ROPA-510595 format. One record per residue (C-alpha): residue number from 1; chain; x, y, z negated. Coordinates in Angstrom, 2 decimals, always signed. Each point is the difference from the previous one (the first is absolute). Example, Ala and Ser with C-alpha at 12.3 -4.5 7.8 and 13.67 -1.06 7.14 Angstrom:
2
PT    nr   kette        xx        yy        zz
PT     1       A    +12.30     -4.50     -7.80
PT     2       A     +1.37     +3.44     +0.66
END
This chain:
337
PT    nr   kette        xx        yy        zz
PT     1       A    -23.99    -11.14     +6.71
PT     2       A     +1.86     +2.92     -1.68
PT     3       A     +0.60     +1.08     -3.85
PT     4       A     +0.36     +3.23     -1.23
PT     5       A     +1.62     +0.91     -3.42
PT     6       A     -0.61     +3.03     -2.00
PT     7       A     +2.80     +2.64     -0.32
PT     8       A     +2.03     -1.03     -3.06
PT     9       A     -0.21     +2.67     -2.77
PT    10       A     +3.45     +1.77     -1.17
PT    11       A     +1.51     -1.63     -2.97
PT    12       A     -0.83     +2.00     -3.10
PT    13       A     +1.09     +0.20     -3.86
PT    14       A     +3.29     -1.13     -1.39
PT    15       A     +0.97     -2.45     +2.64
PT    16       A     +0.06     +2.69     +2.71
PT    17       A     +1.71     +2.35     -2.26
PT    18       A     +2.55     -2.57     -0.88
PT    19       A     +0.75     -0.49     +3.74
PT    20       A     +0.07     +3.80     +0.72
PT    21       A     +2.50     +0.42     -2.95
PT    22       A     +2.20     -2.68     +0.71
PT    23       A     -0.18     -0.48     +3.59
PT    24       A     +2.28     +2.75     +0.86
PT    25       A     +2.59     -1.26     -2.74
PT    26       A     +0.11     -3.40     +1.47
PT    27       A     +0.46     +1.54     +3.60
PT    28       A     +3.03     +1.72     -1.33
PT    29       A     +1.37     -3.17     -1.53
PT    30       A     -0.34     -1.60     +3.23
PT    31       A     +1.39     +2.62     +2.31
PT    32       A     +2.91     +0.95     -2.00
PT    33       A     -0.72     +1.10     -3.68
PT    34       A     +0.26     -3.30     -1.53
PT    35       A     +2.25     -1.87     +2.60
PT    36       A     +3.57     +1.04     +0.79
PT    37       A     +0.47     +1.26     +3.54
PT    38       A     +2.58     -2.59     +0.64
PT    39       A     -2.05     -2.82     -1.54
PT    40       A     -0.49     -2.61     +2.70
PT    41       A     -3.39     -0.73     -1.50
PT    42       A     -1.14     +3.58     +1.11
PT    43       A     -2.32     -0.16     +2.99
PT    44       A     +0.29     +2.52     +2.91
PT    45       A     -3.27     +1.85     -0.15
PT    46       A     +0.83     +2.84     +2.09
PT    47       A     -2.92     -0.58     +2.92
PT    48       A     -2.45     -2.67     -0.97
PT    49       A     -1.41     +0.64     +3.44
PT    50       A     +2.67     -0.35     +2.12
PT    51       A     +0.43     -2.72     +2.65
PT    52       A     +1.24     -3.21     -1.44
PT    53       A     +3.82     -0.73     -0.02
PT    54       A     +1.46     -1.87     +3.00
PT    55       A     -0.62     -4.05     -0.61
PT    56       A     +2.94     -1.32     -2.00
PT    57       A     +0.68     +3.29     -1.71
PT    58       A     +0.71     +0.02     -3.75
PT    59       A     -1.08     +2.17     -2.68
PT    60       A     +1.67     +0.75     -3.17
PT    61       A     -2.79     -1.88     -1.69
PT    62       A     +0.58     -2.95     +2.15
PT    63       A     +3.87     +0.07     -0.79
PT    64       A     -0.56     +0.13     -3.73
PT    65       A     -2.72     -2.92     -0.06
PT    66       A     +0.15     -2.97     -2.40
PT    67       A     -2.42     -2.90     +0.50
PT    68       A     -2.37     -0.15     -2.97
PT    69       A     -1.07     -2.94     -1.85
PT    70       A     -3.68     -1.26     +0.26
PT    71       A     -1.63     +1.77     -2.94
PT    72       A     -3.02     -2.00     -0.72
PT    73       A     -0.84     -3.91     -0.57
PT    74       A     -1.10     -2.14     +2.94
PT    75       A     -2.01     -3.14     -0.83
PT    76       A     -2.14     -0.54     +3.05
PT    77       A     -0.62     -3.70     -1.43
PT    78       A     -1.91     +1.00     -3.09
PT    79       A     -3.65     -0.68     +0.03
PT    80       A     -2.46     +2.82     +0.86
PT    81       A     -3.07     -1.24     -1.51
PT    82       A     -1.93     +2.29     +2.57
PT    83       A     -3.66     +1.08     -0.12
PT    84       A     -2.00     +1.83     +2.70
PT    85       A     -3.46     +1.66     -0.13
PT    86       A     -1.76     +1.72     +2.83
PT    87       A     -0.38     +3.70     -0.41
PT    88       A     -1.17     +1.28     +3.38
PT    89       A     -0.66     -1.05     +3.55
PT    90       A     +0.12     +2.59     +2.77
PT    91       A     -0.17     -0.46     +3.83
PT    92       A     +3.50     -0.23     +0.32
PT    93       A     +1.21     -1.81     -3.33
PT    94       A     -0.69     -1.67     -3.33
PT    95       A     +1.46     +1.53     -2.97
PT    96       A     +0.73     -2.55     -3.18
PT    97       A     +1.22     +0.93     -3.38
PT    98       A     +2.89     -2.32     -0.65
PT    99       A     +1.98     -1.04     -3.16
PT   100       A     +3.32     -1.83     -0.50
PT   101       A     +2.82     -0.50     -2.58
PT   102       A     +2.52     +2.64     +0.34
PT   103       A     +3.83     -0.04     -0.58
PT   104       A     -0.51     +0.59     -3.71
PT   105       A     -2.77     -2.74     -0.29
PT   106       A     -2.69     +2.89     -0.38
PT   107       A     -2.86     -0.01     +2.66
PT   108       A     +0.49     +2.04     +3.06
PT   109       A     -3.68     +1.51     +1.56
PT   110       A     -0.06     +1.06     +3.43
PT   111       A     -2.13     +0.63     +2.96
PT   112       A     -0.05     -2.32     +3.03
PT   113       A     -1.04     +1.15     +3.69
PT   114       A     -0.53     -2.79     +2.44
PT   115       A     -0.79     +0.74     +3.62
PT   116       A     -3.48     -1.58     +1.14
PT   117       A     -0.44     -1.81     +3.23
PT   118       A     +3.99     -0.86     +0.24
PT   119       A     +1.19     -3.81     +0.08
PT   120       A     +3.26     -1.65     -0.53
PT   121       A     +2.64     +1.32     -2.59
PT   122       A     +0.09     +4.11     +0.20
PT   123       A     +2.91     +2.41     -0.81
PT   124       A     -0.22     +1.38     -3.54
PT   125       A     +0.78     +3.26     -1.76
PT   126       A     +1.04     +0.89     -3.59
PT   127       A     -1.13     +3.41     -0.43
PT   128       A     +0.87     +2.19     -3.31
PT   129       A     -0.55     +3.65     -0.95
PT   130       A     +1.28     +2.88     -1.72
PT   131       A     +0.88     +0.35     -3.79
PT   132       A     -3.61     +1.33     -0.84
PT   133       A     -1.81     -2.66     +1.91
PT   134       A     -1.72     -3.38     -0.23
PT   135       A     -1.47     -2.68     +2.15
PT   136       A     -3.16     +2.04     +0.61
PT   137       A     +1.43     +3.25     +0.81
PT   138       A     -1.54     +1.87     +2.97
PT   139       A     +2.80     +0.12     +2.29
PT   140       A     +1.10     -3.67     -0.51
PT   141       A     -3.55     -1.43     +0.59
PT   142       A     +0.05     +2.32     +3.23
PT   143       A     +3.30     -1.60     +0.94
PT   144       A     -1.06     -3.38     -0.86
PT   145       A     -2.98     +0.01     +2.08
PT   146       A     +1.68     +1.49     +3.06
PT   147       A     +2.71     -3.00     -0.22
PT   148       A     -2.72     -2.60     -0.45
PT   149       A     -1.98     +1.63     +2.85
PT   150       A     +3.27     -0.42     +2.23
PT   151       A     -0.01     -3.79     -0.87
PT   152       A     +2.27     -0.19     -3.30
PT   153       A     -0.86     -1.63     -3.41
PT   154       A     +1.09     +2.95     -2.32
PT   155       A     +0.82     -0.30     -3.80
PT   156       A     +0.30     +2.66     -2.63
PT   157       A     +0.56     -0.56     -3.76
PT   158       A     -0.25     +1.77     -3.11
PT   159       A     +3.62     +0.71     -0.88
PT   160       A     +1.05     -0.34     -3.57
PT   161       A     -1.98     +2.74     -2.08
PT   162       A     -1.91     +1.09     +2.87
PT   163       A     -3.87     -0.71     +0.89
PT   164       A     -1.29     -2.88     -2.09
PT   165       A     +3.16     -0.30     -1.56
PT   166       A     +0.06     +3.26     -1.47
PT   167       A     +0.19     +0.00     -3.88
PT   168       A     -0.74     +2.72     -2.46
PT   169       A     +3.70     +0.58     -0.50
PT   170       A     +1.04     +0.04     +3.78
PT   171       A     +0.97     +3.59     +0.89
PT   172       A     +0.72     +1.66     +3.32
PT   173       A     +3.36     -0.78     +1.20
PT   174       A     +3.06     +2.04     -1.01
PT   175       A     +1.73     +1.44     +3.05
PT   176       A     -1.15     -2.55     +1.96
PT   177       A     +0.31     -3.03     -2.42
PT   178       A     +3.56     +0.05     -0.68
PT   179       A     -0.43     -3.09     -2.54
PT   180       A     +1.95     -3.06     +1.18
PT   181       A     -2.34     -2.61     -1.61
PT   182       A     -3.11     +1.67     +1.52
PT   183       A     +1.59     +0.34     +3.39
PT   184       A     +1.12     -3.42     +0.32
PT   185       A     -3.38     -1.19     -1.39
PT   186       A     -1.34     +1.51     +3.26
PT   187       A     +2.29     -1.67     +2.27
PT   188       A     -0.48     -3.49     -1.63
PT   189       A     -3.74     +0.34     +0.28
PT   190       A     +0.32     +0.99     +3.73
PT   191       A     +1.69     -3.27     +0.58
PT   192       A     -2.65     -1.88     -1.96
PT   193       A     -2.54     +1.96     +2.35
PT   194       A     +1.83     -1.44     +3.04
PT   195       A     +0.00     -3.63     -1.83
PT   196       A     -3.72     +0.51     +0.02
PT   197       A     -0.16     +1.11     +3.70
PT   198       A     +2.23     -2.88     +1.18
PT   199       A     -2.58     -2.43     -1.90
PT   200       A     -2.89     +1.08     +2.02
PT   201       A     -0.87     -2.59     +3.04
PT   202       A     -1.13     +2.98     +2.33
PT   203       A     +3.58     +1.97     -0.45
PT   204       A     +2.97     -0.62     +1.89
PT   205       A     +2.94     +0.00     -2.44
PT   206       A     +2.22     +1.06     +2.85
PT   207       A     -1.87     +3.18     +0.70
PT   208       A     -0.17     +2.12     -2.97
PT   209       A     +0.63     +3.44     -0.43
PT   210       A     +0.56     +2.52     -2.81
PT   211       A     -1.65     +3.71     +0.12
PT   212       A     +0.55     +2.26     -2.91
PT   213       A     -0.82     +3.40     -0.59
PT   214       A     +1.84     +2.52     -2.05
PT   215       A     +0.80     -1.94     -3.28
PT   216       A     -1.17     -3.07     +1.80
PT   217       A     +2.66     +0.81     +2.75
PT   218       A     +2.81     +0.58     -2.68
PT   219       A     -0.48     -3.27     -1.83
PT   220       A     -0.90     -1.74     +3.32
PT   221       A     +3.18     +0.72     +1.72
PT   222       A     +2.01     -1.44     -3.17
PT   223       A     -2.39     -2.89     +0.12
PT   224       A     +0.14     -0.91     +3.42
PT   225       A     +3.54     +0.27     +0.52
PT   226       A     +0.35     -3.39     -2.08
PT   227       A     -2.90     -1.84     +1.18
PT   228       A     +0.45     -1.35     +3.62
PT   229       A     -3.51     -1.11     +0.37
PT   230       A     -0.85     +3.44     +0.54
PT   231       A     +0.51     +0.53     +3.94
PT   232       A     -0.89     +3.63     +0.35
PT   233       A     +0.32     +2.90     -2.45
PT   234       A     -1.76     +3.49     +0.05
PT   235       A     +0.82     +2.80     -2.43
PT   236       A     -2.46     +2.99     +0.13
PT   237       A     +1.20     +3.23     -1.86
PT   238       A     +2.78     -1.94     -1.87
PT   239       A     +3.56     +0.88     -0.83
PT   240       A     +2.97     -0.50     -2.00
PT   241       A     +3.10     +1.09     -1.88
PT   242       A     -1.97     +1.31     -2.93
PT   243       A     -0.06     -3.24     -1.86
PT   244       A     +3.72     -0.20     +0.30
PT   245       A     +0.47     +3.42     -1.51
PT   246       A     -2.40     -0.58     -2.67
PT   247       A     +1.65     -3.23     -1.14
PT   248       A     +3.41     +1.59     -0.11
PT   249       A     +1.39     -2.33     +3.04
PT   250       A     +3.36     +1.33     +1.05
PT   251       A     +3.13     -1.53     +1.45
PT   252       A     -0.12     -3.08     -2.27
PT   253       A     -0.71     -3.09     +2.13
PT   254       A     -1.18     -2.07     -2.74
PT   255       A     -2.73     +2.66     -0.80
PT   256       A     -0.81     +0.78     +3.61
PT   257       A     -0.66     -3.98     +0.64
PT   258       A     -2.81     +0.39     -2.57
PT   259       A     -1.44     +3.32     +1.82
PT   260       A     -3.62     +0.10     +0.58
PT   261       A     +0.31     +2.65     +2.24
PT   262       A     -1.70     -0.87     +3.44
PT   263       A     +2.95     +1.73     +1.66
PT   264       A     +2.41     -2.71     -1.32
PT   265       A     -2.49     -2.74     +1.37
PT   266       A     -1.31     +1.07     +3.18
PT   267       A     +2.73     -1.18     +2.30
PT   268       A     -0.93     -3.67     -1.09
PT   269       A     -2.99     +0.12     +1.96
PT   270       A     +1.81     +0.32     +3.00
PT   271       A     -0.42     -1.82     +2.91
PT   272       A     -3.83     -0.21     -1.13
PT   273       A     -1.96     +2.90     +1.56
PT   274       A     -0.26     +3.08     -2.34
PT   275       A     -2.24     +2.95     +0.32
PT   276       A     +0.69     +3.05     -1.95
PT   277       A     -2.77     +2.58     +0.16
PT   278       A     +0.50     +3.55     -2.08
PT   279       A     -1.50     +3.30     +0.21
PT   280       A     +1.91     +3.32     +0.49
PT   281       A     -2.03     +1.76     -2.80
PT   282       A     +0.09     -2.70     -2.76
PT   283       A     -0.77     +1.37     -3.68
PT   284       A     +1.02     -3.24     -1.76
PT   285       A     +2.67     -1.35     +1.98
PT   286       A     +2.31     +3.02     +1.10
PT   287       A     +1.82     -0.14     +3.13
PT   288       A     +3.53     -0.94     -1.52
PT   289       A     -1.96     -3.20     -1.35
PT   290       A     -1.41     -1.04     +3.16
PT   291       A     +3.05     +0.85     +2.27
PT   292       A     +2.23     -2.01     -2.38
PT   293       A     -2.00     -3.01     +0.83
PT   294       A     -0.20     +0.64     +3.46
PT   295       A     +3.73     +0.08     +0.25
PT   296       A     +0.66     -2.79     -2.09
PT   297       A     -2.39     -2.31     +2.24
PT   298       A     +2.46     +0.41     +2.93
PT   299       A     -0.98     +0.59     +3.69
PT   300       A     -2.23     -3.05     +0.39
PT   301       A     -2.71     +1.04     -1.85
PT   302       A     -2.89     +2.08     +1.53
PT   303       A     -0.31     +3.26     -1.68
PT   304       A     -2.97     +2.29     +0.63
PT   305       A     -0.47     +3.77     -1.50
PT   306       A     -3.63     +1.35     -0.23
PT   307       A     -0.68     +3.48     -0.46
PT   308       A     -2.14     -0.22     -3.12
PT   309       A     +0.14     -0.60     -3.94
PT   310       A     +0.16     -2.96     -2.27
PT   311       A     -3.80     -0.29     +0.05
PT   312       A     -0.13     +0.15     +3.88
PT   313       A     -2.36     +3.10     -0.33
PT   314       A     -1.10     +1.16     +3.35
PT   315       A     +0.61     -3.10     +2.10
PT   316       A     -2.31     -2.89     +0.89
PT   317       A     +1.57     -2.51     -2.44
PT   318       A     -2.00     -2.76     +1.76
PT   319       A     +1.76     +0.87     +3.38
PT   320       A     +3.50     +0.29     -1.47
PT   321       A     -0.60     -3.57     -1.44
PT   322       A     -1.27     -1.62     +3.27
PT   323       A     +2.58     +1.94     +2.24
PT   324       A     +3.03     -0.40     -2.09
PT   325       A     -0.28     -2.69     -2.65
PT   326       A     -2.48     -2.71     +1.50
PT   327       A     +1.91     +0.45     +3.49
PT   328       A     +3.43     -0.49     -1.71
PT   329       A     -1.11     -2.91     -2.08
PT   330       A     -2.04     -1.66     +2.98
PT   331       A     +3.01     +0.54     +2.47
PT   332       A     +2.20     -2.19     -2.25
PT   333       A     -2.25     -2.77     -1.41
PT   334       A     -2.84     +0.55     +2.18
PT   335       A     -3.68     -0.32     -0.54
PT   336       A     -2.61     -2.89     -0.61
PT   337       A     -1.68     -1.25     +3.21
END
């Protein structure tokens, strides 16, 4: 059974203007305008599509790396007080609205996709979306159903300020949510979502993956770097280095240990499998940012470049998910029988 997804419309209004105005400035900062040429934190961005460096080669980013602290609280033994309500049943899966206690003792709603006709404990995926999305965003529903059809239990939650948790004062993120409290709240709730997955009788806690798109990839890299329960990580149209610049991160080691930039955390995912999938014509995560993440991840990560834009226009998103994402996850944690 195949699924289709409508073409995603271009972003309009202030948010698009903001990126058009500030994107080139941020690129200038990353590529030399805001970072001295001799600074060891400056990435080599000369050719993002060149062949990977020989195994064992060290980049200037690697040479300057400082191991960051875990930036979020981790209390997996806290009660969940979970609730579940059936929303839909299809040929391949059931869809339930779930709810559990979050990291800050508020309630976290989500959608749980469970394969039908499967027995025993199954692999699971925590699936998170871009900054403007929520648990019912069309492409997230599509990917959730595709994973469930392939034999994975899938959970996607409303992050702080998104979906059912969006309040009247919740505004669109500024430059990708450069707000430490909100950023770390996301990460802590991801950990609570994995707590919930591990509590399910039909989930194998040794086979859990994280798949993030855009902002879900940026936050997800930082989160998964510090949660060993995540056995496979997939980042779609994510990036790095911009958060470090905007927070004033420089040579001071004590500051860099508090960094929230994915570039500073991504190598902690190793030796776990990591897929970095980016696009060559990205409007929201320009090439210097995605390239910086690829370089920081090192040679063990799988790196894929597609010739499309941030919204995957003019490509079959279902086929991309099946061929690149689901296949990668299944290779490492398997499918349910």
